[in-house]
N, C-alpha and C positions, 0 to 999 in steps of 0.2 A: 504494500500500500504506500509506503513512504517513497519507494522508487518512482512511482507514477507522479507524485507531487514534485519530486526533484526534476523530473523530465519536463513537466509543464513550466516549472520556474525557469529552466534553461531556455525553453522556447520563448517565453515572454521576454526575457532579458536579451536574447539574441535578436529578436525582431524589433525591439525598441530603437536601437541605434540606427538601423537602416531606415526606419520610418522618419526619424528626426533628420537624418541626413538628406533624404529626399525632400522633405518639407523646407529645409534650410536652403537647398540649392534652388528650388523653385522661387522662394521668397527673394533671394538675392538677384535672380534674373529679372523679376518683375520690378524691383526697385530701380533698376538702371535702364529700363526700356526708354524712358524719356530722354536720358542722356545720350543714348544711341541715336534717337530720332532727331533731336534738336540740341546738340551739345552746347551751342553758344547761349541759348536762352533757358536751358533746363533749370538752372538754379533760381532764376527769377520767376519762372512759372510755378515751381514748387513752393516758393515763398508766398507768392500771391494766392495760390490755392489753399495753402495752410491757413493763412490769416482770413481768407474769404470764408473758409469752412467754420471758423470761429465766429465771424461777424454775421453771416447770413441768417442764423436762427433769430436774430433780433428783428429781422424783417417779417418773420412769421408771426410774431406776437401781436402786432396791430390787426393783422388779418384774422387771427383766431379770436381776438377780443371783440371785434365787430361782427364776427360770424361770417360764414361762407354762404351768404344768402343767394348770390347770383352765380350763374355758371362762369362768368368772367373771373370773379374772385376765387372760385374753386380752381380754375385753370392757372391763375397766377400763383396760388398756393402750391399746387403740385409742380409747377414750373420751378419755383424757388426751391422746393424740396429736391427735385432732380438735380438742379445746379449744385445744391449743397452736397449731395452724395458724390457727384463727380469731383467737386473740390476736395472732399474728404479722401477719395481714392488717390487723386494725383498728389495732394499735399501731405499724405500720411508719412512720407519718408523725409520730410524737410529737416527735422532735428537730427536724424541719423546722419545726414550728409554733412552737417556742420560740426559734429563732434570728432 
C-alpha cells in the first residue's frame, strides 16, 4: 500500500516542473510580442496602456450612477469596458520591463 503512494508522489512531483516550465516559456513569449512588432514604441505603448487601465474605470462610475437607460449609454459602457480589458492585457507587463 505504501509503495503505491510513493509512486503517485513521484509522478506528481515529476510532472510539476514540466508544467511550470511550459507555462513560464509561454508567458515570456507573450510579454515580448509587442517589442517584436513595434520595438521603437513598445515601451510607450505599455506605459500608456498600464496607466489607461488604471484610469479608465473612473469613467465607468458616472455611467453606472446615472444608469444605463438608453442603448447608447449601454454601448458606451461596454465600449469602455472592452478598451479597459485591452489596456489591461497590453499594459500588464509594464512594471516587469522597468525592473
